[in-house]
C-alpha positions in Angstrom: 107.6 1.1 67.7 105.0 -1.1 69.6 106.4 -4.3 68.2 109.9 -3.5 69.4 108.6 -2.8 72.8 106.7 -6.1 73.0 109.7 -7.8 71.8 111.8 -6.1 74.6 109.4 -7.2 77.2 109.2 -10.6 76.3 113.2 -10.6 76.2 113.3 -9.0 79.5 110.8 -11.2 81.2 112.4 -14.1 79.7 115.8 -13.4 80.8 114.6 -12.2 84.0 112.7 -15.3 84.9 115.7 -17.5 84.1 118.0 -15.6 86.2 115.4 -15.2 89.0 115.7 -18.8 89.8 119.2 -18.5 90.6 119.9 -15.4 92.2 116.9 -12.9 92.1 113.9 -13.4 94.3 112.4 -10.2 93.4 111.6 -8.9 90.0 113.9 -6.4 88.1 112.2 -3.1 87.0 115.4 -1.6 85.4 113.9 -2.4 82.2 111.5 0.4 82.4 114.3 3.0 81.9 114.8 1.9 78.1 111.4 0.8 77.4 109.8 4.3 78.6 112.5 6.3 76.6 111.7 9.4 78.8 115.1 11.1 77.5 114.1 11.0 73.9 110.6 12.1 74.9 112.0 15.2 76.7 114.0 16.2 73.7 111.1 15.8 71.2 108.7 17.6 73.3 111.0 20.2 74.8 110.3 19.3 78.3 112.8 20.3 80.8 112.5 17.4 83.5 110.6 14.4 84.6 110.6 12.4 87.7 108.9 9.1 88.3 108.2 6.3 90.9 106.6 3.1 90.1 105.2 1.0 93.3 104.0 -2.6 93.3 102.5 -4.8 96.1 103.0 -1.8 98.6 106.7 -1.2 97.9 108.4 1.2 95.6 110.1 -0.7 93.0 111.4 1.7 90.6 112.4 5.5 90.8 114.3 7.7 88.4 114.6 11.2 87.2 115.2 12.7 83.9 116.4 16.4 82.7 117.0 19.3 84.7 115.5 21.4 87.5 116.0 24.5 85.3 117.3 25.1 81.9 119.3 28.1 83.3 121.5 26.1 85.4 121.3 22.4 84.1 121.2 21.1 87.4 120.1 17.6 87.4 116.8 16.4 89.0 117.3 13.9 91.7 114.9 12.0 93.8 114.7 14.8 96.4 113.7 17.3 93.9 110.1 18.7 94.7 107.7 20.0 92.2 104.7 22.3 92.7 102.0 19.7 92.5 99.0 21.9 91.8 95.6 20.2 92.7 97.2 17.1 94.3 96.9 19.7 97.3 93.0 19.0 97.5 93.4 15.2 98.4 96.1 16.2 101.1 93.6 18.7 102.3 91.0 16.3 102.6 93.1 13.7 104.4 93.9 16.5 106.8 90.4 17.4 107.4 89.4 13.8 108.0 92.4 13.1 110.4 91.2 16.1 112.4 87.7 14.9 112.5 88.8 11.6 113.6 90.6 13.2 116.5 87.2 14.9 117.4 88.5 18.2 116.5 86.1 18.9 113.6 82.7 17.6 112.4 82.8 17.5 108.7 79.0 17.2 108.4 78.6 20.6 110.1 78.0 23.6 107.9 81.3 25.2 107.2 80.0 28.7 107.7 80.3 28.3 111.3 83.8 27.9 111.4 84.8 30.9 109.3 85.9 34.3 111.0 87.5 36.4 108.4 84.8 36.2 105.8 81.6 34.2 105.6 79.9 32.6 102.5 77.6 34.9 100.2 74.0 34.7 100.5 72.2 32.8 97.9 68.9 31.4 97.0 70.6 28.1 96.6 71.7 28.1 100.3 68.8 29.6 102.1 67.6 26.2 103.5 70.6 24.2 102.8 73.8 25.5 104.2 76.7 23.6 102.7 79.0 21.2 104.9 82.8 20.5 105.0 82.0 17.3 103.0 80.3 19.0 100.2 83.1 21.1 99.7 85.6 18.2 99.8 83.9 16.5 97.0 82.9 19.6 94.8 79.3 19.2 95.2 78.8 22.5 97.4 78.1 24.4 94.3 80.6 27.0 94.2 82.3 28.6 91.3 86.0 29.4 90.7 87.7 26.6 89.1 91.6 27.4 89.4 93.8 30.4 90.0 96.8 32.2 88.5 100.2 31.9 89.9 102.3 34.9 91.5 105.9 35.3 91.8 108.5 37.3 93.8 107.8 40.8 93.3 103.9 40.5 92.6 101.6 41.6 95.0 100.3 38.3 96.5 96.6 38.7 97.4 94.9 37.2 100.8 92.7 34.1 100.6 90.0 36.6 101.6 90.7 38.7 98.4 91.0 35.5 96.4 87.4 34.7 97.7 86.0 38.3 96.8 87.2 37.7 93.4 89.7 40.6 93.7 92.5 38.4 91.6 93.1 37.6 88.0 90.5 35.3 86.1 87.7 36.5 88.4 85.9 39.8 88.9 83.4 38.9 91.5 83.0 37.1 94.6 82.8 33.3 94.6 79.0 32.3 94.4 77.0 29.4 94.4 75.6 27.8 91.0 73.3 25.3 92.3 71.8 23.6 95.7 74.7 22.0 97.7 74.5 18.3 97.3 72.5 18.2 93.9 75.2 18.3 91.6 79.0 18.5 91.0 81.3 21.4 90.0 85.0 21.2 90.2 85.8 24.4 92.6 89.3 25.2 93.7 87.5 28.2 95.4 85.6 25.5 97.5 88.9 24.5 98.8 90.1 28.0 99.6 87.1 28.1 101.8 88.1 24.9 103.5 91.7 26.3 104.0 90.2 29.4 105.6 87.8 27.5 107.9 90.8 25.4 108.9 93.1 28.4 109.6 90.4 30.4 111.4 89.5 27.3 113.4 92.9 26.3 114.6 94.4 29.9 114.4 97.3 28.6 112.5 98.3 28.1 108.8 97.2 25.2 106.8 101.0 24.3 105.9 101.5 23.8 109.9 98.5 21.7 110.1 99.6 19.5 107.3 103.1 19.2 108.4 102.1 18.4 112.0 99.5 15.8 111.0 100.8 14.4 107.9 104.0 15.3 106.4 106.2 14.7 109.8 104.5 11.6 111.1 105.0 9.9 107.6 108.6 11.2 107.3 108.2 13.0 104.0 111.2 15.5 104.2 110.7 16.7 100.7 107.0 17.8 100.9 105.5 21.0 102.4 102.5 23.5 101.9 105.1 26.4 102.7 105.4 28.6 99.8 108.4 30.2 98.0 108.2 33.6 99.8 108.0 32.0 103.2 110.7 30.9 105.7 111.2 27.1 105.7 110.5 26.5 101.7 112.4 23.8 100.2 116.0 24.3 98.6 115.9 21.3 96.2 113.1 22.4 93.7 112.4 22.2 90.2 111.5 25.4 88.4 108.6 26.2 86.1 109.0 26.4 82.4 107.1 27.7 79.4 106.3 26.0 75.9 109.7 26.9 74.6 111.6 25.2 77.8 112.3 28.9 79.2 112.1 29.3 83.0 109.0 31.5 83.9 109.9 34.6 85.9 111.8 33.3 89.1 110.6 29.7 88.3 109.0 29.6 91.6 105.3 29.9 91.5 103.6 31.3 94.9 100.1 30.0 95.5 98.0 31.8 98.2 95.2 29.3 97.8 97.4 26.7 99.4 94.6 24.0 100.3 93.5 24.1 96.5 97.0 24.0 94.9 99.9 25.1 97.0 101.5 21.8 97.9 105.1 20.9 96.9 106.5 17.3 96.8 108.4 14.6 95.1 107.2 11.5 93.3 108.9 9.4 96.0 107.2 11.2 99.0 103.6 11.0 97.2 104.4 7.5 96.4 104.9 6.7 100.1 101.6 8.6 101.0 99.9 6.7 98.3 101.2 3.4 99.8 100.0 4.7 103.2 96.7 5.0 101.9 96.6 1.7 100.1 97.7 -0.1 103.5 95.2 1.8 105.5 92.4 0.5 103.0 93.5 -3.1 103.9 94.0 -2.0 107.5 97.7 -3.6 107.6 100.9 -1.6 108.1 99.6 1.9 107.9 101.2 4.4 110.6 99.2 7.5 110.2 96.1 7.2 108.1 93.4 5.0 109.7 91.4 2.3 107.8 88.3 4.6 108.4 89.8 7.5 107.1 91.1 6.0 103.8 87.9 4.3 103.4 86.2 7.6 103.7 88.5 9.7 101.3 88.3 7.1 98.6 84.7 6.5 98.8 82.6 7.3 95.8 80.5 10.0 96.8 79.7 11.9 93.6 78.6 10.6 90.1 76.5 13.1 88.3 78.7 14.9 85.8 81.6 14.0 88.3 84.2 12.9 85.7 82.8 9.3 86.1 83.2 9.5 89.8 84.8 11.4 92.7 85.5 10.8 96.2 86.4 13.4 99.0 89.4 14.7 97.4 90.6 12.1 94.8 89.2 11.1 91.5 87.5 7.5 91.1 86.8 7.5 87.4 89.6 5.2 86.2 88.9 1.5 85.5 91.7 -0.8 84.0 92.2 -4.7 84.1 89.5 -5.3 86.7 91.3 -2.7 89.2 89.4 0.4 90.6 92.0 3.3 90.7 92.7 6.3 92.7 93.6 9.1 90.5 95.1 12.6 91.5 96.2 14.9 88.7 97.6 18.5 89.2 98.2 21.2 86.6 99.6 24.6 86.9 101.4 27.0 84.6 104.8 25.3 83.6 104.2 22.1 86.0 102.3 19.1 86.3 101.8 15.8 88.3 99.9 12.6 88.2 99.2 9.9 90.8 97.5 6.5 89.6 97.0 3.8 92.5 94.9 0.6 92.5 92.6 0.4 95.5 93.8 -3.1 96.3 97.2 -5.0 95.8 99.3 -1.8 96.3 100.1 -0.9 92.8 100.6 2.4 91.2 102.9 5.2 89.8 103.6 8.9 90.4 105.3 11.2 88.0 105.9 15.0 87.7 107.3 17.3 84.9 108.4 21.0 84.9 106.9 22.1 81.6 103.7 23.5 80.0 100.8 21.4 79.0 101.7 20.8 75.1 105.1 19.8 76.4 104.2 17.4 79.1 101.0 16.1 78.2 102.5 13.9 75.5 105.1 12.4 77.7 102.5 11.7 80.3 100.0 9.9 77.9 102.8 7.8 76.6 104.1 7.0 79.9 101.0 6.0 81.5 100.0 3.8 78.4 103.3 2.2 78.4 103.4 1.4 82.1 100.0 -0.2 82.1 101.1 -2.4 79.2 104.6 -3.2 80.5 103.7 -3.9 84.3 100.7 -5.9 83.2 98.8 -5.6 86.5 95.6 -7.8 86.2 93.1 -8.6 89.0 91.2 -11.7 88.5 87.4 -11.3 89.3 84.3 -13.5 89.4 83.0 -13.7 86.0 79.8 -11.9 85.4 76.9 -13.7 83.6 76.5 -12.2 80.3 73.9 -12.4 77.3 74.1 -11.4 73.7 72.7 -8.1 72.8 69.5 -8.4 70.7 69.8 -7.0 67.2 66.9 -4.6 67.7 68.4 -3.2 70.8 71.8 -2.8 69.1 70.2 -0.7 66.5 68.4 1.3 69.1 71.9 1.9 71.0 74.1 2.7 68.0 74.6 6.3 67.6 76.5 9.7 68.9 75.3 11.3 72.1 76.0 13.7 74.9 78.6 12.6 77.2 76.7 10.2 79.5 80.0 8.6 80.9 81.7 11.5 82.5 79.4 14.6 82.2 82.1 16.8 80.5 80.4 18.1 77.3 82.1 15.8 74.8 80.6 13.4 72.4 80.3 9.6 73.3 79.5 7.1 70.6 78.1 3.7 70.5 79.5 1.9 67.4 78.8 -1.7 66.1 81.6 -3.9 64.7 80.5 -7.2 63.6 78.1 -8.5 66.3 79.5 -6.4 69.0 78.8 -2.9 70.4 81.9 -0.7 71.4 81.9 2.6 73.3 84.2 5.4 71.9 84.8 8.5 74.2 87.8 11.0 74.3 88.3 10.3 78.0 88.4 6.6 77.8 91.2 6.9 74.9 92.8 9.2 77.5 93.0 6.5 80.0 93.6 3.4 78.0 95.4 4.7 75.1 92.9 3.3 72.7 89.3 4.3 71.9 87.7 1.0 71.8 85.9 -0.3 74.8 83.4 -3.2 74.4 79.7 -2.8 75.8 78.7 -6.2 77.6 75.4 -7.0 78.2 75.0 -8.5 81.7 72.1 -10.9 82.6 70.7 -8.7 85.4 69.8 -6.3 82.5 72.5 -3.7 83.0 75.5 -2.9 80.9 79.2 -3.0 81.6 81.9 -1.2 79.6 85.3 -2.8 79.7 87.7 -0.7 82.0 85.0 1.8 82.7 84.0 1.6 86.6 80.4 2.4 86.5 77.4 0.1 85.5 74.8 1.4 83.2 71.2 1.1 82.5 69.7 2.3 79.1 66.3 3.9 79.2 64.2 4.4 76.0 61.3 6.9 75.4 59.3 6.6 72.2 61.7 3.8 71.0 64.8 6.3 71.3 67.4 6.3 73.8 66.4 9.0 76.3 68.6 8.5 79.4 71.3 6.4 81.3 71.5 5.4 84.8 75.0 5.3 86.3 75.5 2.8 89.1 78.7 2.7 91.5 78.6 1.1 94.9 75.4 2.5 96.6 75.1 5.3 94.2 72.9 5.7 91.2 72.0 8.9 89.0 70.0 9.3 85.9 71.7 11.3 83.1 69.4 12.7 80.3 71.0 12.4 77.2 70.5 13.5 73.3 71.4 12.0 70.0 73.6 14.1 68.2 
């Protein structure tokens, strides 16, 4: 299969090079349809539908849709068909907060409790002398519990967000609580974003959906994007329904999400690509219309490393490295639907895809599509070569072994193995991002280590001749992770 794909790439690239000299000034990306083979993947994985957009050099270069909105109607997905995007809502909420701060309407360094009216943060020994700020909730360092939430459908009793925070909902049986002192660790918390939603709505006396539409969606012309829910007036008409593992529509197919700031956004790959390109343009401070250079820098800044899946900003994930690019990643996963955004911090490249099926159905399609895209598109960034040195044999022997997860802090094994005279690092998350689990460990002249396609630099510390801890470095951050050999 791989050989045929590579032959196809060479054939297409060669033929397109010959014709481009005559008639086509731009690259032709139509070959992606056959190369990605989405229709066959949908059939093999019983996935109802899939929608994808690719952008390069700050422009959408490929958009395509496959499958159906609902297996009940077999109506085809089109480029205007919106999906429930789940946790991609969080970066949108963060962008909204930063825009409001830039306009002088918020101070994200303030303790958030002073903005709450309907409910207040629970008392905790962790917060007695350290009241968490907006920013700490935005990058998941506030220390709150409640990871994700169950969906509701028409006919269900829809809880208020106060009831959600009180734990009066499925999955939780007690009020949201603090698990550590704010700012000292990282813990993904959908509940933290519900607190942000409540603070916004209490402060501005309007819904988060109205605020997002006023400050983001309407100014950017995103006509197929909303935080309005299916049970509310103004909800979108062209939407993909959610499906179970057997490709059956779940209840009404339209999940209602009261925790809007955490997971209530509906959108299309085309709209999210335009939003992502806006962020990329803002980062280079050129052609941006709504998001300023300063806001783009703030939301994409790496602000958390400890246990933070390799790196996290104020909303998006920053743990993906590939071909010398730093990447922005935003993923969303709700029952019967999921979405992904991958975008480079420079050069304006990336892709967005969405699917209306359960995890076992969509994950194989997502993984294969991601791996194929990164191979086919061949985005490479030239960077100054770093001075390296050979790893001494004694040091190699000390490093080889199986350890706690020191790369992402997610409780999985990380291995350092030796092949011939080189060391390689193996991790399930590295394999998830790259498609293969073999990343060379490179020893730099300055005494730090780099793992190919991993964004953080590392320093290994030893105690009694054994590897004891790893220090991760990223931008101006550093954090020491104690590790154990398995």
